[in-house]
C-alpha positions in Angstrom: 35.7 109.8 -75.4 32.8 108.6 -76.1 32.4 105.6 -77.7 29.6 102.0 -77.9 32.0 98.5 -77.4 29.5 96.1 -79.2 29.8 92.7 -78.8 29.9 89.5 -81.4 29.9 86.2 -81.2 33.3 86.1 -83.0 35.0 88.5 -84.8 33.9 87.4 -88.6 30.1 89.1 -87.1 31.9 92.1 -86.3 33.4 92.4 -89.4 30.6 92.3 -91.5 28.9 95.1 -89.0 32.2 96.9 -89.7 31.8 96.4 -93.7 28.1 97.4 -92.7 28.8 100.4 -92.1 27.3 99.2 -88.3 30.8 99.9 -86.8 33.6 101.9 -86.9 36.4 99.9 -86.0 36.7 96.0 -85.0 39.3 93.1 -83.8 39.0 90.4 -85.4 41.9 88.0 -86.7 44.9 89.1 -90.0 43.0 87.3 -91.9 39.8 88.9 -91.7 41.3 91.6 -93.3 43.0 89.4 -96.0 40.1 88.1 -97.3 38.3 91.8 -96.9 40.9 93.0 -99.3 41.0 90.3 -101.9 37.2 90.5 -102.3 37.9 94.2 -102.9 37.4 95.7 -99.7 39.8 99.0 -98.2 40.5 97.1 -94.7 43.4 98.6 -92.6 45.3 96.9 -89.7 45.8 99.2 -87.2 47.2 98.0 -83.6 47.7 94.1 -83.3 46.5 93.0 -79.5 48.5 89.2 -80.8 50.6 88.5 -82.2 51.2 85.1 -81.3 48.9 81.5 -80.6 48.5 81.9 -77.0 47.5 78.3 -77.0 48.5 74.9 -76.0 48.2 71.5 -77.2 47.1 69.3 -74.8 46.9 65.2 -74.9 45.6 62.3 -73.0 47.6 61.3 -70.3 49.0 58.3 -71.5 50.6 60.4 -74.1 53.8 62.2 -72.8 55.6 63.3 -76.2 54.2 64.4 -79.3 55.7 61.9 -82.0 52.8 59.8 -79.9 50.2 61.0 -82.1 51.1 60.1 -85.0 48.4 57.8 -86.3 45.9 60.1 -83.7 43.0 62.2 -83.9 43.9 66.0 -83.0 40.1 68.0 -82.4 40.2 72.0 -83.7 37.3 74.6 -83.9 36.8 74.6 -87.7 39.1 73.9 -90.8 41.1 77.2 -91.7 40.5 78.4 -88.2 43.5 79.7 -85.8 42.7 76.5 -84.0 43.5 74.7 -86.9 46.0 76.9 -88.1 48.1 76.7 -84.5 47.8 72.9 -84.6 49.6 73.0 -88.4 52.1 75.1 -87.4 53.0 73.5 -84.1 53.4 70.3 -85.1 55.3 71.2 -87.8 57.8 72.8 -86.0 58.3 69.5 -84.0 59.0 67.9 -87.0 55.3 66.1 -87.7 53.6 66.3 -91.0 50.0 67.6 -90.1 48.2 66.1 -93.4 49.7 62.7 -93.3 50.9 61.9 -89.4 47.5 62.8 -87.5 43.8 63.3 -89.0 42.7 66.6 -87.5 38.8 66.7 -86.8 36.6 69.9 -86.6 35.0 69.7 -83.5 34.1 72.9 -82.6 33.8 75.3 -79.4 36.8 74.4 -76.9 34.1 72.9 -74.5 33.1 69.8 -77.7 36.9 69.3 -78.1 38.0 68.8 -74.5 34.9 66.5 -74.4 36.2 64.7 -77.5 39.5 64.5 -75.1 37.8 62.5 -72.4 36.0 60.3 -74.7 39.0 59.7 -76.1 37.4 60.3 -79.5 40.3 62.6 -80.7 44.1 62.5 -78.8 44.6 65.9 -78.5 43.3 68.6 -78.9 43.5 72.6 -78.5 43.1 75.2 -75.6 43.6 78.4 -74.2 44.0 79.4 -70.9 42.1 79.3 -67.6 41.3 75.7 -69.5 45.2 74.9 -69.4 45.2 74.9 -65.5 41.6 72.5 -65.7 43.8 70.5 -67.8 46.7 69.8 -65.9 44.5 69.3 -62.6 42.8 66.8 -65.0 45.8 65.0 -65.6 46.3 66.1 -69.5 49.7 66.5 -70.8 50.6 69.9 -72.2 52.6 68.7 -75.3 53.3 71.6 -76.5 53.2 75.6 -75.1 52.3 77.4 -78.4 53.4 80.8 -76.8 57.0 79.6 -76.4 57.8 78.1 -80.3 56.8 82.1 -80.3 55.4 81.6 -83.9 53.8 84.5 -85.7 51.0 84.7 -86.6 47.8 88.2 -87.0 45.5 86.9 -84.2 44.1 89.6 -83.0 43.9 93.0 -84.7 42.4 96.1 -84.4 40.9 97.4 -87.9 39.0 99.9 -89.8 39.0 101.1 -93.3 40.7 103.5 -95.8 37.2 105.8 -95.9 37.1 106.1 -91.6 41.3 107.0 -91.8 41.2 109.5 -94.4 38.2 111.2 -92.4 38.8 109.8 -88.5 42.2 110.1 -88.5 42.3 112.2 -84.6 39.8 109.4 -83.7 42.0 106.7 -84.4 44.9 108.3 -82.6 42.4 108.5 -79.4 41.3 104.7 -80.2 45.2 104.0 -80.0 46.7 105.9 -77.4 43.4 104.5 -75.5 44.2 100.9 -76.2 47.8 101.6 -75.3 46.9 102.9 -72.1 45.2 99.9 -71.4 48.3 97.6 -72.6 50.3 98.7 -69.8 47.7 99.4 -67.3 46.9 95.6 -67.5 50.9 94.7 -68.1 51.4 97.0 -64.7 48.6 96.8 -62.4 47.8 93.5 -61.4 45.6 93.9 -58.9 42.9 96.0 -60.9 42.7 93.7 -64.0 42.5 90.7 -62.2 39.1 92.6 -60.9 38.4 92.9 -64.3 38.8 89.5 -65.9 36.6 88.1 -63.1 33.9 90.0 -64.1 34.8 89.3 -68.2 35.5 85.4 -67.8 33.0 85.5 -64.5 34.9 83.2 -62.3 36.5 84.3 -58.4 38.7 81.4 -59.0 41.6 83.3 -58.5 43.8 79.8 -59.4 42.5 80.4 -63.3 42.7 84.3 -63.0 45.8 83.9 -62.4 46.2 81.9 -65.4 45.1 83.4 -67.2 46.8 86.8 -66.6 50.0 85.1 -66.5 49.7 83.2 -70.1 48.2 86.6 -71.8 49.2 89.6 -70.1 52.1 88.8 -69.5 53.6 86.1 -71.9 51.6 86.9 -75.6 50.3 90.6 -75.4 53.0 93.0 -77.0 54.0 96.1 -75.1 53.9 98.4 -78.2 50.9 96.9 -80.0 52.8 97.0 -83.8 50.2 95.3 -86.3 52.7 92.2 -87.5 54.1 91.8 -90.6 55.9 88.3 -90.4 52.8 87.2 -88.7 50.4 88.9 -92.1 53.0 86.8 -94.2 52.2 83.3 -92.5 48.9 83.9 -93.5 49.3 84.8 -97.1 52.2 83.5 -98.0 50.7 81.7 -101.0 49.7 84.4 -101.9 51.4 86.8 -104.6 51.0 89.7 -102.0 53.0 92.0 -99.4 52.0 92.5 -95.3 52.4 95.9 -95.6 49.2 96.5 -98.4 47.4 95.6 -95.0 48.5 97.6 -92.2 49.3 101.5 -91.0 51.7 102.2 -88.3 51.7 105.3 -88.0 49.6 106.0 -85.4 51.6 103.5 -82.5 54.9 105.3 -84.2 53.4 108.3 -83.3 52.9 107.1 -80.1 56.4 105.5 -79.9 58.6 108.3 -81.8 
């Protein structure tokens, strides 16, 4: 396939590029599909790479249990973001009320959140691999490994438009086939995958690369990239719409049958 990959600073910019006709498909979180459809766009999720949160909630070394966060501050990137939603869901899952038991602060990127933790302006924050390894080495406590909670959430999805599906169905079949083959390669060919990770993460730290491979490739990326209806329902459970309205299972199913 002759495909051009365009990297954007965030999923929202990629989504805007797709809606403007500059790109045909985009990787973004499921909330983009929900928001787009509510705004009148015909967005469809055709595959999914992350159906749960690959995050960890870490805290200051002196905090050993989640209950000790009561009355404390927890840093997220911004309100309404995946980090915000994940913290709220994780705390609720272990019996805390995120609106009453803690104060959530929107601090920004992971580096800024960790800096706030280091200066003790917050008691906990949310991080992703490979910084989970660095955090442990620095003595921070891993309070919750969210991958183990297995909260359904459409975190990284392949989106396109219904117009593109109608006109370029064969192209989408090829893209999804390539995606499935890539997932299989990632999960079964560790050393070549580690080398690719090294290039894109811009690190040669073997421990960090092993951490990322184990926590992402082996733990959370699904073997079959079906969109997750429960994960979408998590996003839209306050709305009077069905998750089936946002997905097209046929491309992955064609390969699975």
